[in-house]
N, CA, C, O and the ligand as a Tripos MOL2 file, in Angstrom:
@<TRIPOS>MOLECULE
protein
  249   247    63     0     0
PROTEIN
NO_CHARGES

@<TRIPOS>ATOM
      1 N           0.8420   -1.2050    0.0000 N.3       1 MET1
      2 CA          0.0000    0.0000    0.0000 C.3       1 MET1
      3 C           0.8720    1.2490    0.0000 C.2       1 MET1
      4 O           1.9160    1.2980    0.6510 O.2       1 MET1
      5 N           0.4290    2.2410   -0.7320 N.am      2 LYS2
      6 CA          1.2220    3.4540   -0.8730 C.3       2 LYS2
      7 C           0.9680    4.4270    0.2700 C.2       2 LYS2
      8 O          -0.1370    4.5210    0.8030 O.2       2 LYS2
      9 N           2.0140    5.1370    0.6250 N.am      3 LYS3
     10 CA          1.8860    6.2020    1.6090 C.3       3 LYS3
     11 C           1.5090    7.4950    0.8880 C.2       3 LYS3
     12 O           1.8360    7.6880   -0.2820 O.2       3 LYS3
     13 N           0.8180    8.3700    1.6060 N.am      4 TYR4
     14 CA          0.4240    9.6550    1.0300 C.3       4 TYR4
     15 C           0.9360   10.7840    1.9060 C.2       4 TYR4
     16 O           0.9280   10.6920    3.1340 O.2       4 TYR4
     17 N           1.3810   11.8470    1.2560 N.am      5 VAL5
     18 CA          1.9870   12.9720    1.9620 C.3       5 VAL5
     19 C           1.0730   14.1850    1.9240 C.2       5 VAL5
     20 O           0.5310   14.5280    0.8730 O.2       5 VAL5
     21 N           0.9020   14.8340    3.0660 N.am      6 CYS6
     22 CA          0.1430   16.0780    3.1300 C.3       6 CYS6
     23 C           1.0090   17.1970    2.5470 C.2       6 CYS6
     24 O           2.0980   17.4770    3.0480 O.2       6 CYS6
     25 N           0.5100   17.8310    1.4820 N.am      7 THR7
     26 CA          1.3200   18.8810    0.8590 C.3       7 THR7
     27 C           1.3240   20.1540    1.6880 C.2       7 THR7
     28 O           2.1280   21.0550    1.4500 O.2       7 THR7
     29 N           0.4190   20.2280    2.6660 N.am      8 ALA8
     30 CA          0.3450   21.4330    3.4970 C.3       8 ALA8
     31 C           1.3800   21.4130    4.6190 C.2       8 ALA8
     32 O           1.9890   22.4370    4.9280 O.2       8 ALA8
     33 N           1.5780   20.2210    5.2380 N.am      9 CYS9
     34 CA          2.4550   20.1960    6.4100 C.3       9 CYS9
     35 C           3.5160   19.1080    6.3770 C.2       9 CYS9
     36 O           4.4220   19.0990    7.2100 O.2       9 CYS9
     37 N           3.4120   18.1820    5.4110 N.am     10 GLY10
     38 CA          4.4260   17.1420    5.3210 C.3      10 GLY10
     39 C           4.0970   15.8760    6.0850 C.2      10 GLY10
     40 O           4.8840   14.9300    6.0880 O.2      10 GLY10
     41 N           2.9320   15.8470    6.7390 N.am     11 TYR11
     42 CA          2.5070   14.6270    7.4300 C.3      11 TYR11
     43 C           2.3850   13.4910    6.4250 C.2      11 TYR11
     44 O           1.9110   13.6910    5.3070 O.2      11 TYR11
     45 N           2.8140   12.2950    6.8300 N.am     12 ILE12
     46 CA          2.7200   11.1340    5.9470 C.3      12 ILE12
     47 C           1.6800   10.1700    6.4770 C.2      12 ILE12
     48 O           1.7770    9.7060    7.6140 O.2      12 ILE12
     49 N           0.6710    9.8610    5.6440 N.am     13 TYR13
     50 CA         -0.3070    8.8390    6.0150 C.3      13 TYR13
     51 C           0.2540    7.4760    5.6330 C.2      13 TYR13
     52 O           0.4880    7.1940    4.4580 O.2      13 TYR13
     53 N           0.4650    6.6420    6.6340 N.am     14 ASP14
     54 CA          0.9820    5.2880    6.4100 C.3      14 ASP14
     55 C          -0.1690    4.3040    6.5950 C.2      14 ASP14
     56 O          -0.6620    4.1360    7.7110 O.2      14 ASP14
     57 N          -0.6070    3.6480    5.5090 N.am     15 PRO15
     58 CA         -1.7510    2.7280    5.5990 C.3      15 PRO15
     59 C          -1.5240    1.6160    6.6090 C.2      15 PRO15
     60 O          -2.4790    1.1240    7.2100 O.2      15 PRO15
     61 N          -0.2880    1.2150    6.8020 N.am     16 ALA16
     62 CA          0.0100    0.1480    7.7520 C.3      16 ALA16
     63 C          -0.2730    0.5900    9.1900 C.2      16 ALA16
     64 O          -0.5830   -0.2310   10.0530 O.2      16 ALA16
     65 N          -0.1620    1.8950    9.4340 N.am     17 ALA17
     66 CA         -0.3770    2.4270   10.7780 C.3      17 ALA17
     67 C          -1.7840    2.9690   10.9510 C.2      17 ALA17
     68 O          -2.3010    3.0200   12.0660 O.2      17 ALA17
     69 N          -2.4190    3.3830    9.8230 N.am     18 GLY18
     70 CA         -3.7400    3.9910    9.9110 C.3      18 GLY18
     71 C          -3.6770    5.3260   10.6350 C.2      18 GLY18
     72 O          -2.6310    5.9710   10.6920 O.2      18 GLY18
     73 N          -4.8120    5.7260   11.1850 N.am     19 ASP19
     74 CA         -4.8950    6.9760   11.9410 C.3      19 ASP19
     75 C          -5.8240    6.7400   13.1210 C.2      19 ASP19
     76 O          -6.9620    7.2100   13.1380 O.2      19 ASP19
     77 N          -5.3170    5.9960   14.1150 N.am     20 PRO20
     78 CA         -6.1530    5.5850   15.2570 C.3      20 PRO20
     79 C          -6.8430    6.7550   15.9510 C.2      20 PRO20
     80 O          -7.9600    6.6030   16.4460 O.2      20 PRO20
     81 N          -6.2040    7.9100   15.9950 N.am     21 ASP21
     82 CA         -6.8030    9.0730   16.6560 C.3      21 ASP21
     83 C          -8.0790    9.5240   15.9580 C.2      21 ASP21
     84 O          -8.9440   10.1480   16.5710 O.2      21 ASP21
     85 N          -8.1900    9.2010   14.6590 N.am     22 SER22
     86 CA         -9.3770    9.5830   13.8980 C.3      22 SER22
     87 C         -10.2850    8.3860   13.6410 C.2      22 SER22
     88 O         -11.2280    8.4700   12.8550 O.2      22 SER22
     89 N          -9.9900    7.2570   14.3180 N.am     23 GLY23
     90 CA        -10.8200    6.0770   14.1600 C.3      23 GLY23
     91 C         -10.5160    5.2840   12.9110 C.2      23 GLY23
     92 O         -11.3340    4.4720   12.4760 O.2      23 GLY23
     93 N          -9.3410    5.5060   12.3200 N.am     24 ILE24
     94 CA         -8.9440    4.7640   11.1290 C.3      24 ILE24
     95 C          -8.0650    3.5970   11.5470 C.2      24 ILE24
     96 O          -6.9830    3.7900   12.1010 O.2      24 ILE24
     97 N          -8.5350    2.3870   11.2780 N.am     25 ALA25
     98 CA         -7.8110    1.2010   11.7140 C.3      25 ALA25
     99 C          -6.5390    0.9930   10.8980 C.2      25 ALA25
    100 O          -6.4960    1.3250    9.7130 O.2      25 ALA25
    101 N          -5.5040    0.4440   11.5320 N.am     26 PRO26
    102 CA         -4.2960    0.0830   10.7790 C.3      26 PRO26
    103 C          -4.6530   -0.8400    9.6200 C.2      26 PRO26
    104 O          -5.4930   -1.7280    9.7610 O.2      26 PRO26
    105 N          -4.0080   -0.6230    8.4700 N.am     27 GLY27
    106 CA         -4.2850   -1.4460    7.3060 C.3      27 GLY27
    107 C          -5.3110   -0.8310    6.3650 C.2      27 GLY27
    108 O          -5.7110   -1.4570    5.3840 O.2      27 GLY27
    109 N          -5.7380    0.4000    6.6650 N.am     28 THR28
    110 CA         -6.7220    1.0790    5.8090 C.3      28 THR28
    111 C          -6.0040    1.8420    4.6970 C.2      28 THR28
    112 O          -5.2430    2.7680    4.9810 O.2      28 THR28
    113 N          -6.2350    1.4650    3.4280 N.am     29 PRO29
    114 CA         -5.5900    2.1980    2.3340 C.3      29 PRO29
    115 C          -6.1070    3.6300    2.2580 C.2      29 PRO29
    116 O          -7.2410    3.9080    2.6480 O.2      29 PRO29
    117 N          -5.2820    4.5240    1.7610 N.am     30 PHE30
    118 CA         -5.6720    5.9340    1.6690 C.3      30 PHE30
    119 C          -6.9770    6.0900    0.8940 C.2      30 PHE30
    120 O          -7.8290    6.9090    1.2400 O.2      30 PHE30
    121 N          -7.1160    5.2850   -0.1670 N.am     31 GLU31
    122 CA         -8.3030    5.3840   -1.0150 C.3      31 GLU31
    123 C          -9.5810    5.0450   -0.2450 C.2      31 GLU31
    124 O         -10.6720    5.4590   -0.6350 O.2      31 GLU31
    125 N          -9.4430    4.2970    0.8410 N.am     32 SER32
    126 CA        -10.6220    3.8700    1.5970 C.3      32 SER32
    127 C         -10.9690    4.8130    2.7440 C.2      32 SER32
    128 O         -11.9520    4.6010    3.4550 O.2      32 SER32
    129 N         -10.1630    5.8510    2.9200 N.am     33 LEU33
    130 CA        -10.4800    6.8020    3.9840 C.3      33 LEU33
    131 C         -11.7710    7.5260    3.6400 C.2      33 LEU33
    132 O         -12.0400    7.7820    2.4670 O.2      33 LEU33
    133 N         -12.5850    7.8640    4.6570 N.am     34 PRO34
    134 CA        -13.8160    8.6090    4.3860 C.3      34 PRO34
    135 C         -13.4970    9.9680    3.7670 C.2      34 PRO34
    136 O         -12.4380   10.5440    4.0130 O.2      34 PRO34
    137 N         -14.4390   10.4720    2.9530 N.am     35 ASP35
    138 CA        -14.2000   11.7380    2.2590 C.3      35 ASP35
    139 C         -14.0200   12.8970    3.2230 C.2      35 ASP35
    140 O         -13.4030   13.9080    2.8870 O.2      35 ASP35
    141 N         -14.5670   12.7430    4.4330 N.am     36 ASP36
    142 CA        -14.4290   13.8500    5.3780 C.3      36 ASP36
    143 C         -13.2090   13.7060    6.2820 C.2      36 ASP36
    144 O         -13.0240   14.4800    7.2220 O.2      36 ASP36
    145 N         -12.3790   12.7040    5.9870 N.am     37 TRP37
    146 CA        -11.1350   12.5710    6.7440 C.3      37 TRP37
    147 C         -10.2200   13.7460    6.4230 C.2      37 TRP37
    148 O         -10.1100   14.1700    5.2730 O.2      37 TRP37
    149 N          -9.5660   14.2640    7.4610 N.am     38 VAL38
    150 CA         -8.6290   15.3620    7.2370 C.3      38 VAL38
    151 C          -7.2900   15.0190    7.8700 C.2      38 VAL38
    152 O          -7.1960   14.1320    8.7180 O.2      38 VAL38
    153 N          -6.2690   15.7290    7.4480 N.am     39 CYS39
    154 CA         -4.9290   15.5330    7.9960 C.3      39 CYS39
    155 C          -4.9730   15.7070    9.5120 C.2      39 CYS39
    156 O          -5.4120   16.7470   10.0020 O.2      39 CYS39
    157 N          -4.5150   14.6810   10.2700 N.am     40 PRO40
    158 CA         -4.5520   14.7760   11.7330 C.3      40 PRO40
    159 C          -3.5630   15.8030   12.2720 C.2      40 PRO40
    160 O          -3.6620   16.2090   13.4300 O.2      40 PRO40
    161 N          -2.6230   16.2220   11.4550 N.am     41 ALA41
    162 CA         -1.6250   17.1820   11.9190 C.3      41 ALA41
    163 C          -2.0510   18.6210   11.6850 C.2      41 ALA41
    164 O          -1.8190   19.4790   12.5380 O.2      41 ALA41
    165 N          -2.6780   18.9040   10.5280 N.am     42 CYS42
    166 CA         -2.9830   20.2980   10.2110 C.3      42 CYS42
    167 C          -4.4200   20.5220    9.7580 C.2      42 CYS42
    168 O          -4.8380   21.6680    9.5910 O.2      42 CYS42
    169 N          -5.1890   19.4440    9.5540 N.am     43 GLY43
    170 CA         -6.5920   19.6100    9.1940 C.3      43 GLY43
    171 C          -6.8420   19.8020    7.7060 C.2      43 GLY43
    172 O          -7.9540   20.1540    7.3100 O.2      43 GLY43
    173 N          -5.8280   19.5780    6.8750 N.am     44 ALA44
    174 CA         -6.0110   19.7260    5.4270 C.3      44 ALA44
    175 C          -6.8920   18.5970    4.8900 C.2      44 ALA44
    176 O          -6.9010   17.4950    5.4390 O.2      44 ALA44
    177 N          -7.6260   18.8760    3.8220 N.am     45 ALA45
    178 CA         -8.5250   17.8860    3.2360 C.3      45 ALA45
    179 C          -7.7400   16.7950    2.5070 C.2      45 ALA45
    180 O          -6.5620   16.9580    2.1900 O.2      45 ALA45
    181 N          -8.4270   15.6770    2.2490 N.am     46 LYS46
    182 CA         -7.8000   14.5580    1.5270 C.3      46 LYS46
    183 C          -7.1910   15.0040    0.2030 C.2      46 LYS46
    184 O          -6.1590   14.4920   -0.2310 O.2      46 LYS46
    185 N          -7.8550   15.9720   -0.4290 N.am     47 SER47
    186 CA         -7.4050   16.4130   -1.7510 C.3      47 SER47
    187 C          -6.0370   17.0930   -1.7010 C.2      47 SER47
    188 O          -5.4020   17.3120   -2.7330 O.2      47 SER47
    189 N          -5.5940   17.4250   -0.4810 N.am     48 MET48
    190 CA         -4.2910   18.0680   -0.3390 C.3      48 MET48
    191 C          -3.1580   17.0470   -0.3140 C.2      48 MET48
    192 O          -1.9830   17.4140   -0.3370 O.2      48 MET48
    193 N          -3.5180   15.7600   -0.2670 N.am     49 PHE49
    194 CA         -2.5060   14.7140   -0.1760 C.3      49 PHE49
    195 C          -2.0680   14.2290   -1.5550 C.2      49 PHE49
    196 O          -2.8650   14.1720   -2.4910 O.2      49 PHE49
    197 N          -0.7980   13.8850   -1.6620 N.am     50 VAL50
    198 CA         -0.2810   13.2960   -2.8900 C.3      50 VAL50
    199 C           0.4370   11.9990   -2.5380 C.2      50 VAL50
    200 O           0.8940   11.8130   -1.4100 O.2      50 VAL50
    201 N           0.5290   11.1110   -3.5170 N.am     51 GLU51
    202 CA          1.2580    9.8690   -3.3190 C.3      51 GLU51
    203 C           2.7000   10.1680   -2.9680 C.2      51 GLU51
    204 O           3.3370   11.0150   -3.5950 O.2      51 GLU51
    205 N           3.2130    9.4740   -1.9670 N.am     52 GLU52
    206 CA          4.6060    9.6900   -1.6140 C.3      52 GLU52
    207 C           5.4920    9.3210   -2.8020 C.2      52 GLU52
    208 O           5.3360    8.2550   -3.3980 O.2      52 GLU52
    209 N           6.4110   10.2040   -3.1350 N.am     53 GLY53
    210 CA          7.3430    9.9010   -4.2050 C.3      53 GLY53
    211 C           6.8550   10.3090   -5.5790 C.2      53 GLY53
    212 O           7.5800   10.1310   -6.5580 O.2      53 GLY53
    213 N           5.6450   10.8520   -5.6890 N.am     54 SER54
    214 CA          5.1600   11.2720   -7.0070 C.3      54 SER54
    215 C           5.5220   12.7160   -7.2790 C.2      54 SER54
    216 O           6.5650   12.9990   -7.8680 O.2      54 SER54
    217 N           4.6610   13.6380   -6.8490 N.am     55 ALA55
    218 CA          4.9080   15.0580   -7.1230 C.3      55 ALA55
    219 C           6.1750   15.5420   -6.4340 C.2      55 ALA55
    220 O           6.9410   16.3250   -6.9950 O.2      55 ALA55
    221 N           6.3840   15.0650   -5.2100 N.am     56 TYR56
    222 CA          7.5500   15.5240   -4.4830 C.3      56 TYR56
    223 C           8.8440   15.1460   -5.2010 C.2      56 TYR56
    224 O           9.7880   15.9330   -5.2770 O.2      56 TYR56
    225 N           8.8620   13.9230   -5.7240 N.am     57 LYS57
    226 CA         10.0830   13.4750   -6.3800 C.3      57 LYS57
    227 C          10.3670   14.3470   -7.6030 C.2      57 LYS57
    228 O          11.5130   14.7270   -7.8450 O.2      57 LYS57
    229 N           9.3280   14.6620   -8.3670 N.am     58 GLU58
    230 CA          9.5040   15.4720   -9.5720 C.3      58 GLU58
    231 C          10.0980   16.8370   -9.2460 C.2      58 GLU58
    232 O          10.8530   17.4040  -10.0360 O.2      58 GLU58
    233 N           9.7460   17.3530   -8.0770 N.am     59 HIS59
    234 CA         10.2260   18.6850   -7.7190 C.3      59 HIS59
    235 C          11.4850   18.6310   -6.8590 C.2      59 HIS59
    236 O          12.0310   19.6650   -6.4720 O.2      59 HIS59
    237 N          11.9320   17.4290   -6.5690 N.am     60 GLY60
    238 CA         13.1590   17.3030   -5.7930 C.3      60 GLY60
    239 C          12.9900   17.6780   -4.3460 C.2      60 GLY60
    240 O          13.9620   18.0380   -3.6820 O.2      60 GLY60
    241 N          11.7740   17.6020   -3.8390 N.am     61 VAL61
    242 CA         11.5210   17.9570   -2.4360 C.3      61 VAL61
    243 C          11.0290   16.7330   -1.6980 C.2      61 VAL61
    244 O          10.1860   16.0010   -2.2160 O.2      61 VAL61
    245 N          11.5300   16.4940   -0.5100 N.am     62 ARG62
    246 CA         11.0340   15.3830    0.2990 C.3      62 ARG62
    247 C          10.5490   15.9010    1.6250 C.2      62 ARG62
    248 O          10.0890   15.1240    2.4610 O.2      62 ARG62
    249 ZN         -1.1970   18.2240    7.0650 Zn       63 ZN63
@<TRIPOS>BOND
     1     1     2 1
     2     2     3 1
     3     3     4 2
     4     3     5 am
     5     5     6 1
     6     6     7 1
     7     7     8 2
     8     7     9 am
     9     9    10 1
    10    10    11 1
    11    11    12 2
    12    11    13 am
    13    13    14 1
    14    14    15 1
    15    15    16 2
    16    15    17 am
    17    17    18 1
    18    18    19 1
    19    19    20 2
    20    19    21 am
    21    21    22 1
    22    22    23 1
    23    23    24 2
    24    23    25 am
    25    25    26 1
    26    26    27 1
    27    27    28 2
    28    27    29 am
    29    29    30 1
    30    30    31 1
    31    31    32 2
    32    31    33 am
    33    33    34 1
    34    34    35 1
    35    35    36 2
    36    35    37 am
    37    37    38 1
    38    38    39 1
    39    39    40 2
    40    39    41 am
    41    41    42 1
    42    42    43 1
    43    43    44 2
    44    43    45 am
    45    45    46 1
    46    46    47 1
    47    47    48 2
    48    47    49 am
    49    49    50 1
    50    50    51 1
    51    51    52 2
    52    51    53 am
    53    53    54 1
    54    54    55 1
    55    55    56 2
    56    55    57 am
    57    57    58 1
    58    58    59 1
    59    59    60 2
    60    59    61 am
    61    61    62 1
    62    62    63 1
    63    63    64 2
    64    63    65 am
    65    65    66 1
    66    66    67 1
    67    67    68 2
    68    67    69 am
    69    69    70 1
    70    70    71 1
    71    71    72 2
    72    71    73 am
    73    73    74 1
    74    74    75 1
    75    75    76 2
    76    75    77 am
    77    77    78 1
    78    78    79 1
    79    79    80 2
    80    79    81 am
    81    81    82 1
    82    82    83 1
    83    83    84 2
    84    83    85 am
    85    85    86 1
    86    86    87 1
    87    87    88 2
    88    87    89 am
    89    89    90 1
    90    90    91 1
    91    91    92 2
    92    91    93 am
    93    93    94 1
    94    94    95 1
    95    95    96 2
    96    95    97 am
    97    97    98 1
    98    98    99 1
    99    99   100 2
   100    99   101 am
   101   101   102 1
   102   102   103 1
   103   103   104 2
   104   103   105 am
   105   105   106 1
   106   106   107 1
   107   107   108 2
   108   107   109 am
   109   109   110 1
   110   110   111 1
   111   111   112 2
   112   111   113 am
   113   113   114 1
   114   114   115 1
   115   115   116 2
   116   115   117 am
   117   117   118 1
   118   118   119 1
   119   119   120 2
   120   119   121 am
   121   121   122 1
   122   122   123 1
   123   123   124 2
   124   123   125 am
   125   125   126 1
   126   126   127 1
   127   127   128 2
   128   127   129 am
   129   129   130 1
   130   130   131 1
   131   131   132 2
   132   131   133 am
   133   133   134 1
   134   134   135 1
   135   135   136 2
   136   135   137 am
   137   137   138 1
   138   138   139 1
   139   139   140 2
   140   139   141 am
   141   141   142 1
   142   142   143 1
   143   143   144 2
   144   143   145 am
   145   145   146 1
   146   146   147 1
   147   147   148 2
   148   147   149 am
   149   149   150 1
   150   150   151 1
   151   151   152 2
   152   151   153 am
   153   153   154 1
   154   154   155 1
   155   155   156 2
   156   155   157 am
   157   157   158 1
   158   158   159 1
   159   159   160 2
   160   159   161 am
   161   161   162 1
   162   162   163 1
   163   163   164 2
   164   163   165 am
   165   165   166 1
   166   166   167 1
   167   167   168 2
   168   167   169 am
   169   169   170 1
   170   170   171 1
   171   171   172 2
   172   171   173 am
   173   173   174 1
   174   174   175 1
   175   175   176 2
   176   175   177 am
   177   177   178 1
   178   178   179 1
   179   179   180 2
   180   179   181 am
   181   181   182 1
   182   182   183 1
   183   183   184 2
   184   183   185 am
   185   185   186 1
   186   186   187 1
   187   187   188 2
   188   187   189 am
   189   189   190 1
   190   190   191 1
   191   191   192 2
   192   191   193 am
   193   193   194 1
   194   194   195 1
   195   195   196 2
   196   195   197 am
   197   197   198 1
   198   198   199 1
   199   199   200 2
   200   199   201 am
   201   201   202 1
   202   202   203 1
   203   203   204 2
   204   203   205 am
   205   205   206 1
   206   206   207 1
   207   207   208 2
   208   207   209 am
   209   209   210 1
   210   210   211 1
   211   211   212 2
   212   211   213 am
   213   213   214 1
   214   214   215 1
   215   215   216 2
   216   215   217 am
   217   217   218 1
   218   218   219 1
   219   219   220 2
   220   219   221 am
   221   221   222 1
   222   222   223 1
   223   223   224 2
   224   223   225 am
   225   225   226 1
   226   226   227 1
   227   227   228 2
   228   227   229 am
   229   229   230 1
   230   230   231 1
   231   231   232 2
   232   231   233 am
   233   233   234 1
   234   234   235 1
   235   235   236 2
   236   235   237 am
   237   237   238 1
   238   238   239 1
   239   239   240 2
   240   239   241 am
   241   241   242 1
   242   242   243 1
   243   243   244 2
   244   243   245 am
   245   245   246 1
   246   246   247 1
   247   247   248 2
@<TRIPOS>SUBSTRUCTURE
     1 MET1         2 RESIDUE 1 A MET
     2 LYS2         6 RESIDUE 1 A LYS
     3 LYS3        10 RESIDUE 1 A LYS
     4 TYR4        14 RESIDUE 1 A TYR
     5 VAL5        18 RESIDUE 1 A VAL
     6 CYS6        22 RESIDUE 1 A CYS
     7 THR7        26 RESIDUE 1 A THR
     8 ALA8        30 RESIDUE 1 A ALA
     9 CYS9        34 RESIDUE 1 A CYS
    10 GLY10       38 RESIDUE 1 A GLY
    11 TYR11       42 RESIDUE 1 A TYR
    12 ILE12       46 RESIDUE 1 A ILE
    13 TYR13       50 RESIDUE 1 A TYR
    14 ASP14       54 RESIDUE 1 A ASP
    15 PRO15       58 RESIDUE 1 A PRO
    16 ALA16       62 RESIDUE 1 A ALA
    17 ALA17       66 RESIDUE 1 A ALA
    18 GLY18       70 RESIDUE 1 A GLY
    19 ASP19       74 RESIDUE 1 A ASP
    20 PRO20       78 RESIDUE 1 A PRO
    21 ASP21       82 RESIDUE 1 A ASP
    22 SER22       86 RESIDUE 1 A SER
    23 GLY23       90 RESIDUE 1 A GLY
    24 ILE24       94 RESIDUE 1 A ILE
    25 ALA25       98 RESIDUE 1 A ALA
    26 PRO26      102 RESIDUE 1 A PRO
    27 GLY27      106 RESIDUE 1 A GLY
    28 THR28      110 RESIDUE 1 A THR
    29 PRO29      114 RESIDUE 1 A PRO
    30 PHE30      118 RESIDUE 1 A PHE
    31 GLU31      122 RESIDUE 1 A GLU
    32 SER32      126 RESIDUE 1 A SER
    33 LEU33      130 RESIDUE 1 A LEU
    34 PRO34      134 RESIDUE 1 A PRO
    35 ASP35      138 RESIDUE 1 A ASP
    36 ASP36      142 RESIDUE 1 A ASP
    37 TRP37      146 RESIDUE 1 A TRP
    38 VAL38      150 RESIDUE 1 A VAL
    39 CYS39      154 RESIDUE 1 A CYS
    40 PRO40      158 RESIDUE 1 A PRO
    41 ALA41      162 RESIDUE 1 A ALA
    42 CYS42      166 RESIDUE 1 A CYS
    43 GLY43      170 RESIDUE 1 A GLY
    44 ALA44      174 RESIDUE 1 A ALA
    45 ALA45      178 RESIDUE 1 A ALA
    46 LYS46      182 RESIDUE 1 A LYS
    47 SER47      186 RESIDUE 1 A SER
    48 MET48      190 RESIDUE 1 A MET
    49 PHE49      194 RESIDUE 1 A PHE
    50 VAL50      198 RESIDUE 1 A VAL
    51 GLU51      202 RESIDUE 1 A GLU
    52 GLU52      206 RESIDUE 1 A GLU
    53 GLY53      210 RESIDUE 1 A GLY
    54 SER54      214 RESIDUE 1 A SER
    55 ALA55      218 RESIDUE 1 A ALA
    56 TYR56      222 RESIDUE 1 A TYR
    57 LYS57      226 RESIDUE 1 A LYS
    58 GLU58      230 RESIDUE 1 A GLU
    59 HIS59      234 RESIDUE 1 A HIS
    60 GLY60      238 RESIDUE 1 A GLY
    61 VAL61      242 RESIDUE 1 A VAL
    62 ARG62      246 RESIDUE 1 A ARG
    63 ZN63       249 GROUP 0 **** ****
């Protein structure tokens, strides 16, 4: 499963870890997160997340 990075704050959603604080069980793929899920670190919407290694890699930023 792919990790997703918050473009607003750099938080990384790891599907293996989930987001227990938001009721997301470990093993939940990013695609399966509810539409109203937001970044637990900064509150950004799902649409602010990008696949780890995609856009960031192209721009040389990690
Ligand atoms: Zn964030």
